[in-house]
C-alpha positions as CSV (number, residue, x, y, z in Angstrom):
1,M,0.1,4.7,17.8
2,I,2.1,1.5,19.6
3,V,5.0,1.8,21.9
4,V,7.2,-1.0,22.5
5,L,8.7,-0.6,25.4
6,S,13.2,-2.7,25.2
7,D,15.8,-2.6,27.3
8,R,17.3,-3.8,24.4
9,P,16.7,-2.4,21.5
10,D,18.5,-4.2,19.1
11,R,17.3,-7.4,20.2
12,S,13.6,-5.8,19.2
13,Q,14.2,-4.7,15.7
14,S,12.4,-7.5,14.3
15,L,9.4,-6.5,17.0
16,V,9.6,-2.8,16.0
17,D,9.4,-4.1,12.3
18,A,6.5,-6.2,12.5
19,V,4.2,-3.6,14.6
20,R,5.3,-0.8,12.3
21,A,3.6,-2.8,9.2
22,V,0.2,-2.3,11.2
23,A,0.6,1.1,12.8
24,E,2.9,4.1,14.1
25,C,5.5,2.8,16.6
26,R,7.7,4.7,19.2
27,V,10.2,2.6,21.3
28,V,11.1,3.7,24.3
29,G,13.2,2.3,27.7
30,T,12.5,1.5,30.4
31,D,13.8,5.3,31.7
32,E,10.2,6.0,30.7
33,T,8.2,8.1,33.0
34,W,5.1,8.2,30.1
35,A,4.5,11.4,31.7
36,R,5.2,13.1,27.7
37,I,4.6,10.8,25.4
38,G,1.3,11.1,23.3
39,P,-1.8,8.9,23.0
40,F,-1.3,5.4,22.2
41,R,-3.4,2.2,21.8
42,G,-1.3,-0.5,23.3
43,V,2.1,-1.3,24.5
44,I,4.6,-4.7,24.1
45,A,6.8,-4.5,26.8
46,D,9.6,-6.8,25.8
47,I,12.2,-6.0,29.2
48,T,13.7,-7.9,31.8
49,L,11.3,-8.0,34.5
50,S,13.8,-8.8,37.6
51,R,15.5,-5.9,37.5
52,P,14.3,-3.0,39.4
53,E,14.3,0.1,36.6
54,A,11.8,-2.0,34.8
55,K,9.1,-2.6,37.2
56,R,9.2,1.0,38.0
57,C,8.6,2.1,34.2
58,L,5.7,-1.1,34.6
59,R,4.2,1.0,37.8
60,L,4.2,4.1,36.2
61,L,2.4,2.9,33.8
62,A,0.1,1.3,35.5
63,S,-0.4,4.3,37.5
64,R,-2.3,6.3,34.3
65,P,-5.6,7.6,34.6
66,A,-7.7,4.8,33.3
67,R,-9.0,6.4,30.3
68,T,-5.5,6.6,29.2
69,R,-4.9,3.0,30.2
70,A,-3.9,0.9,27.1
71,P,-3.7,-2.9,26.9
72,L,-0.1,-4.2,27.7
73,I,1.8,-7.1,26.7
74,C,4.3,-8.1,28.3
75,L,7.2,-11.2,26.9
76,T,8.5,-13.3,29.5
77,R,12.2,-15.3,29.1
78,G,11.6,-18.9,30.3
79,N,8.7,-20.9,31.6
80,E,8.3,-20.0,35.2
81,Q,5.0,-19.3,36.5
82,S,5.9,-16.7,38.7
83,A,7.7,-14.4,35.5
84,F,4.0,-14.5,34.3
85,T,2.4,-13.9,38.1
86,E,5.2,-11.3,38.4
87,A,4.4,-9.8,34.6
88,R,0.4,-9.6,35.8
89,N,1.2,-8.2,39.0
90,L,2.7,-5.1,36.7
91,G,-0.5,-4.5,34.8
92,A,0.0,-6.8,31.6
93,T,-3.0,-8.1,29.8
94,L,-1.5,-10.6,28.3
95,C,2.0,-12.6,28.8
96,L,3.8,-14.2,26.1
97,S,6.9,-15.8,25.8
98,A,9.9,-13.6,24.3
99,L,10.1,-16.3,21.5
100,A,7.4,-16.3,20.1
101,E,7.3,-15.1,16.7
102,P,6.9,-10.8,16.4
103,R,3.8,-11.2,14.0
104,M,2.0,-13.7,16.6
105,V,2.6,-10.8,18.9
106,V,1.6,-8.3,17.3
107,G,-1.0,-10.2,16.1
108,S,-2.4,-10.7,19.8
109,L,-2.4,-6.7,20.1
110,V,-4.1,-6.6,17.4
111,R,-7.0,-8.7,19.1
112,E,-7.3,-6.6,22.2
113,V,-6.7,-3.2,21.0
114,W,-9.0,-3.3,17.5
115,P,-10.6,-6.5,17.8
116,E,-12.9,-5.9,15.0
117,K,-9.9,-5.7,12.6
118,S,-7.4,-8.8,11.4
119,V,-3.8,-8.3,11.4
120,A,-3.9,-8.6,7.3
121,D,-6.8,-5.2,7.3
122,L,-4.1,-2.7,9.3
123,V,-1.4,-3.7,7.3
124,V,-3.3,-3.1,3.9
125,T,-4.5,0.4,6.0
126,R,-1.3,1.2,7.3
127,E,-0.1,0.4,3.1
128,A,-2.8,2.3,1.8
129,E,-1.8,4.8,3.5
130,R,1.9,5.5,2.5
131,A,1.4,4.4,-0.6
132,G,-0.9,7.4,-1.0
133,T,1.1,9.6,1.1
134,L,3.9,9.3,-1.5
135,M,1.6,9.9,-4.3
136,T,0.2,13.0,-3.6
137,R,4.1,14.3,-2.7
138,L,4.5,13.0,-6.3
139,F,1.6,14.8,-8.3
140,E,2.5,17.5,-6.8
141,S,5.7,17.8,-7.7
142,A,5.1,17.0,-11.2
143,Q,2.7,20.0,-11.4
144,T,5.8,22.3,-11.8
145,G,8.6,20.3,-12.5
146,P,10.6,16.6,-12.5
147,I,10.0,14.6,-9.3
148,D,12.3,12.7,-7.3
149,L,12.6,9.0,-8.5
150,P,14.1,7.4,-5.7
151,S,11.4,8.2,-3.4
152,V,9.0,6.5,-5.6
153,E,10.9,3.6,-4.5
154,R,9.7,3.9,-1.7
155,G,5.8,3.2,-2.4
156,I,6.8,-0.1,-3.6
157,A,6.8,-1.9,-0.6
158,P,3.6,-0.7,0.6
159,V,1.6,-1.7,-2.3
160,L,3.6,-5.7,-2.6
161,D,2.8,-6.1,1.4
162,A,-0.8,-5.4,1.2
163,I,-1.1,-7.5,-1.7
164,H,0.6,-10.1,-0.1
165,E,-0.7,-9.5,3.2
166,G,-4.3,-8.8,2.5
167,G,-5.1,-9.3,-0.8
168,L,-6.4,-7.1,-4.1
169,S,-10.1,-7.3,-2.5
170,R,-9.2,-5.5,0.9
171,W,-7.0,-3.4,-1.1
172,L,-9.5,-2.0,-3.2
173,D,-12.0,-1.6,-0.7
174,E,-9.1,0.8,1.1
175,V,-8.3,2.6,-2.2
176,W,-12.0,3.1,-3.0
177,A,-12.2,5.3,0.3
178,H,-10.7,8.1,-1.4
179,D,-12.2,10.6,-3.2
180,D,-9.8,11.9,-5.6
181,V,-9.5,10.7,-9.2
182,T,-6.2,10.4,-10.3
183,F,-5.2,9.1,-7.3
184,Q,-7.4,6.5,-6.4
185,H,-6.5,5.3,-9.9
186,C,-3.0,5.1,-9.7
187,L,-3.7,3.0,-6.4
188,L,-6.1,1.1,-7.7
189,V,-3.7,0.2,-11.4
190,S,-0.8,-0.3,-8.7
191,G,-2.8,-2.8,-6.3
192,V,-4.0,-4.8,-9.4
193,V,-0.7,-4.6,-11.2
194,A,1.2,-6.3,-8.3
195,A,-1.9,-8.8,-7.9
196,F,-1.3,-9.6,-11.5
197,A,2.1,-9.7,-11.0
198,Q,2.0,-12.3,-8.1
199,N,-0.4,-14.1,-9.7
200,L,1.6,-15.0,-12.6
201,G,5.1,-15.4,-10.5
202,L,6.8,-12.7,-11.9
203,S,10.4,-12.8,-9.7
204,A,10.5,-10.3,-7.1
205,T,12.8,-8.3,-9.5
206,D,10.2,-7.8,-12.0
207,K,6.7,-7.5,-9.6
208,Q,8.6,-4.1,-8.3
209,L,9.4,-3.4,-11.5
210,M,6.0,-3.4,-12.6
211,T,4.9,-2.4,-9.6
212,R,6.9,1.4,-10.0
213,A,5.9,1.8,-13.3
214,A,2.2,1.7,-12.5
215,L,2.6,3.8,-9.5
216,V,4.1,7.0,-11.6
217,H,2.3,5.7,-15.0
218,D,-0.4,8.3,-15.0
219,V,2.0,11.2,-13.3
220,G,1.6,13.4,-16.8
221,K,-1.8,13.8,-15.5
222,S,-0.8,16.4,-12.9
223,R,0.0,18.7,-15.5
224,I,-3.8,18.2,-17.5
225,P,-6.8,21.2,-16.3
226,L,-8.8,20.1,-13.3
227,A,-12.0,20.5,-15.5
228,V,-10.8,18.4,-18.0
229,L,-9.6,15.8,-15.6
230,N,-12.6,15.9,-13.2
231,K,-15.5,16.2,-16.1
232,P,-18.2,14.1,-15.3
233,G,-19.7,12.0,-18.6
234,R,-18.1,11.8,-21.8
235,L,-15.7,14.7,-22.9
236,D,-15.6,16.3,-26.5
237,D,-13.2,16.2,-29.1
238,D,-11.3,18.7,-28.0
239,E,-11.2,17.7,-23.9
240,R,-10.1,14.4,-24.9
241,A,-7.2,15.7,-27.3
242,V,-6.1,17.3,-24.1
243,M,-6.6,14.4,-22.3
244,Q,-4.7,12.1,-24.0
245,T,-1.0,14.6,-24.0
246,H,-0.8,13.2,-19.9
247,A,0.8,10.1,-22.1
248,P,3.9,12.1,-23.5
249,I,3.7,14.3,-20.9
250,G,4.1,11.9,-18.2
251,H,6.9,10.7,-20.0
252,E,8.7,14.3,-20.6
253,I,8.3,14.6,-16.9
254,L,10.4,11.2,-16.2
255,M,13.0,12.2,-18.5
256,A,13.6,15.2,-17.0
257,S,13.7,13.3,-13.5
258,G,16.7,11.6,-14.5
259,G,17.6,7.9,-14.4
260,C,13.9,6.5,-14.9
261,D,14.3,2.6,-16.6
262,P,13.0,1.4,-19.8
263,I,10.3,-0.5,-18.6
264,T,8.7,2.5,-16.6
265,L,9.0,5.2,-19.5
266,A,7.5,2.7,-21.7
267,V,4.8,1.5,-19.9
268,T,4.2,5.2,-19.4
269,R,3.9,7.0,-23.0
270,H,2.3,3.5,-24.3
271,H,0.0,2.6,-21.8
272,H,-2.8,3.3,-24.0
273,E,-1.6,1.9,-27.3
274,M,-3.5,-0.8,-28.8
275,L,-2.2,-3.7,-30.4
276,D,-4.1,-2.7,-33.8
277,G,-2.9,0.8,-33.9
278,S,-5.6,2.5,-32.6
279,G,-4.6,3.6,-29.6
280,Y,-2.6,6.7,-29.0
281,P,0.2,8.9,-28.5
282,D,2.3,6.8,-31.5
283,K,-0.1,4.1,-32.9
284,L,2.2,1.5,-32.5
285,C,0.5,-2.0,-33.0
286,A,1.7,-5.4,-32.7
287,D,5.0,-6.1,-31.9
288,A,6.2,-2.9,-31.1
289,I,4.3,-2.9,-27.5
290,G,6.2,-4.6,-25.3
291,D,5.5,-7.0,-22.4
292,P,5.3,-4.6,-19.7
293,V,3.1,-2.0,-21.6
294,R,1.1,-4.7,-22.7
295,L,0.4,-6.5,-19.0
296,L,-0.3,-2.7,-17.3
297,T,-2.3,-1.5,-20.5
298,I,-4.9,-4.4,-19.4
299,C,-4.8,-3.5,-15.6
300,D,-5.5,0.3,-16.2
301,I,-8.4,-0.5,-18.4
302,Y,-10.1,-2.7,-15.7
303,A,-9.2,0.0,-13.1
304,A,-10.7,2.7,-15.0
305,L,-14.1,0.5,-15.0
306,I,-14.5,-0.2,-11.5
307,E,-12.7,2.8,-10.0
308,R,-15.4,4.9,-8.3
309,R,-16.6,8.3,-9.1
310,P,-19.2,10.1,-7.5
311,Y,-20.8,10.6,-11.1
312,K,-20.3,7.3,-12.6
313,V,-21.8,3.8,-10.5
314,P,-18.9,1.4,-10.2
315,M,-18.7,-1.5,-12.9
316,S,-18.3,-5.3,-11.3
317,S,-15.3,-7.3,-11.8
318,R,-17.5,-9.8,-13.5
319,D,-19.0,-6.8,-16.4
320,A,-14.9,-5.4,-16.6
321,L,-13.5,-8.5,-17.4
322,S,-16.4,-9.2,-20.3
323,I,-15.1,-5.5,-22.0
324,L,-11.3,-6.5,-22.1
325,S,-12.3,-10.4,-22.7
326,S,-14.3,-8.2,-26.2
327,M,-11.5,-6.3,-26.8
328,Q,-10.2,-8.7,-28.9
329,G,-7.8,-7.2,-31.2
330,K,-6.6,-4.4,-29.4
331,L,-5.3,-6.5,-26.4
332,E,-3.9,-10.2,-26.4
333,G,-6.1,-12.1,-25.7
334,G,-3.5,-15.1,-23.8
335,L,-3.1,-12.0,-21.2
336,V,-6.4,-10.9,-20.2
337,Q,-7.6,-14.7,-19.9
338,A,-4.3,-15.1,-17.0
339,F,-6.0,-11.7,-15.8
340,G,-9.3,-12.8,-15.3
341,R,-8.2,-16.0,-13.4
342,A,-5.9,-13.3,-11.2
343,V,-8.9,-11.5,-10.2
344,Q,-11.2,-13.8,-9.9
345,T,-12.0,-13.0,-6.1
346,V,-13.2,-9.7,-6.6
347,P,-16.6,-9.1,-6.6
């Protein structure tokens, strides 16, 4: 946790937002005694140092036992050397101008607290945790009934922000750390879709729409028996038939949830359809398969090939792309080529 100490919370909001992108954040005022606050890793003080209550608060902070002390960045107004000297005397590890960009301030604290990590690393970790928490709740709810679609909206920004800040490779590394196969796959697909949409130059609205669809596209797997879902090796014919029901089941869950957009519904039901009609569940072909479904299907296959499982060696991105390229007639060739350019930095 990072603490933002502020005597004007309204003035510090952009700073708080920047902190929350990398870590849990708590905002306190100059009346804070530091006696009951939980463990924290760093403090950013955006206060007027000339005020007696501000000095008292920082002295109390500095008086904490050495084992509980954390880096303190003080933001000062004006360029007087006296302000910097006073901040140092009150325990500041580093002094910066209050006019500094919030991201720069947070970056400075990150270097003090987590010298082995970058802001991008922390953003990706933080956003993956947020998206992962949402996915866990989503699948638990879907096991027995409809899902809360408005809550899905809260999972879109974490994925898009993580891809924008840290890139696809960092996102994949973070998601690969999770053991749950379905959880890992949904977040892999979401990140891959977000990166592909970004590379294609899609509008903000379309990026959000595709990421939303990616998050829920496999929600039907919440009702597939774990013995089938997590079986190592190939499924037999009966097991495959059960597994293939996840697409229409997911569609039913979203319909029952109410208010789901048509693209997310289509993607959820049809992401295993192939252009030659060999897919499932409806054996659609050619023009019956819309562009959003075509895009997500490519991302879905790629993610399945590179994902890590205890019983399966992950395929390299290069080998996965070779398989996608070999699926001529099943996948749209132009999109596959564009996808290859979008993931060319993935090892």
